[in-house]
N, C-alpha and C positions, 0 to 999 in steps of 0.2 A: 504494499500499499504505499502510494507517495504521500510526501508531505503537503503537497498541493490538495489533494483530496481531503487530507485532514483538516486543513485551514478552511477550505471551502464549505465543508460540512456536508459534502455529498455522500459520504459514508456513515450511516448511523452509528451511534454508540452502542456496543454491544452490551446489554444488560442481562440481568437475570431472567428477563422475560423470553430469552431465546429458548428457554425450556418449553414455553408454551408452543414454539414453532415445532420443536421436536415431537412434543405431545401430539400435534395436529399431524405431523408426518405419520407417526405411529398409528393413530387411529385412523387417518385416511387409507392405510394399508389394511387395518383391520375390517374397515368399512368395505373395501374391495373384496375381501375374502368373504364377508357376510353377503354382500350382493351376489357373487358369484354362486355361493351355496343356495342362497334363495332362488336364483334364476335357475340353477340346475334342478332344485327340487320342484319348481313350477313346470319345468319342461318334462321331467322323468316321471314325477309322480303327482299328477293333478289332484287326486283324492287327498292330499295332505292339508291343502287350503281349503277349508270347508266355509262356503257361504251359501245364501239362500238362492243365488242365481249363478251360473256359470260364466257370467261375463262381468268385468270390472269396468265401469265407464265405457270405454270404447274398445277396450282390447280383451281378448280371452287369456286364458292361462299360459298357453304357449307363447303368445306375443309378450306377456309380461314377464315371462321366464327369460326369453331373449333379451328384453330391455334390461333387465337387471343383470344378466350375465355379461353383457357388453359394457354396461356401466362399470361394473366390477374390473374388467380388463383395461379399461381407461383410467380408473382410479390408481390402479397399482404403479405403474411408471410415474405418475403424478406424486405419489408419496415419496418415492425415491428422489425425483428431482427437487421437491420441497426440502427434504432433509439435506440435500447438497447445496441449498441456497439459490437455485436457478429461478429466475424471474418467470419463465414459462411454466415452472412447477407451481408457483404461486397462483398464476392467472388459471391455468388448468385446474389446480386443485380447488378453487373458489368455484368455478363454473361447474364441475362435475359433482362437488359436494352439494351444491344448489340443486342440481337436478336430481342427485339421489334424494335428497329431502323431499322435494316436490313428488318423485316418484313413489317413495315410500309413504307419503301422506295419502296418495290416492289409493295405494295398495292396503292401506290400513285396515279396510273392512275385512279382508281376507286373513290377515295374520296380525293382530293388533300389538301384541307384546313385542314380537320381533321389530315390525316396523317402528315402533315407539323408541326401541332401544336404538335403531339406526338413525332415526330422526335426531335423537338427543346428540349422538356422537357426530353426526353431520353439522349441527348447529356449533357445537364446540370447536370442530375443526374450522369452520368458516370464520368465527371470532379469532381464534388464534392466529390464522394466516393474515387476516385483514389487519389486526392490530399490531402484529409484531413480525410479520413475515421478512420485512426488509433487513432485519438484524442479521439474518444468515447469508446476506449477499455475498456473492462470490465474484462481483465484476472487478 
């Protein structure tokens, strides 16, 4: 890091809050695994998710399963990029965690405890990335 960057204040001071970003990265990875498990469960075992109708909003269980699985596949590299301080990891982390939060909110009727857990994790991840993500910057 050059002295010029230190003087101009372009690089934020690293504080104890960097732990929040590591926390976000870890839980983003956990959410990725949860998404993939939920997706594979919906794809392979439709009878696990029991609701009064076989359709959720506009999609059936197969479509929701693939949606969750693909979300998980996108979340995983975002978790590693976030842990290494990459800007694209922060951006992708917030976008995909937000999509995951929305997707699980819609899927809440089918499996409330699982979705509520993922929604809480997504919310904490978004908070940590937005508030303190730049403290691990590698530029």
